[in-house]
C-alpha positions, 0 to 999 in steps of 0.5 A: 467335090472340093473341100478344105483340109484341117490345114486350109488346103483346098482339095479337089476330088479326081473328077473335079481335078480333071476339069481343072486341068483345062486351065493348065492347057490354057496357061491359066495355072501351073500343075505341080507334081511334088513327087521325086523325079523317079516317080515323075518319070514313071508316070505323070499327068500331062503338062505337069512340072516336077518340083519335089516337095523338098525343093519347093522353096528353092524352085518356086521362090521366084514365082508370082504369088498370085499364080494359081497352082494345082498340086498332086503327089502319089496319095496326097500326103506330100501335096499337103506338105507342099501346100503348107510350104507354099502357103507360108511363102505367100501363095494363096490360090492352091488346089490339091488333088485329093488322094493323089495320082492313085485316086485319079487312076482309080477314078479313071479306071486304070 
């Protein structure tokens, strides 16, 4: 189920987020992991680009604002912070993994 947070972010439940990953494989959107590099090295979703939440403005500043983005972190908190920053930067097609990678692992039975 997709929904909006109080801050306006579109959130995708793990089962919906998995189907959105096909768009990453086709090059239709970017998958952004906003956790720190150590967390990213330990586990990540295939095709993800690591852009820690505190580096969003610098690392994604030159990106086309129409680029669709899928964002995740560990539990969802940093993703919402990243969403807020990206929204302020003019991005408007952003989907956040509800519950983060932990929710995805639970859904997938890991």
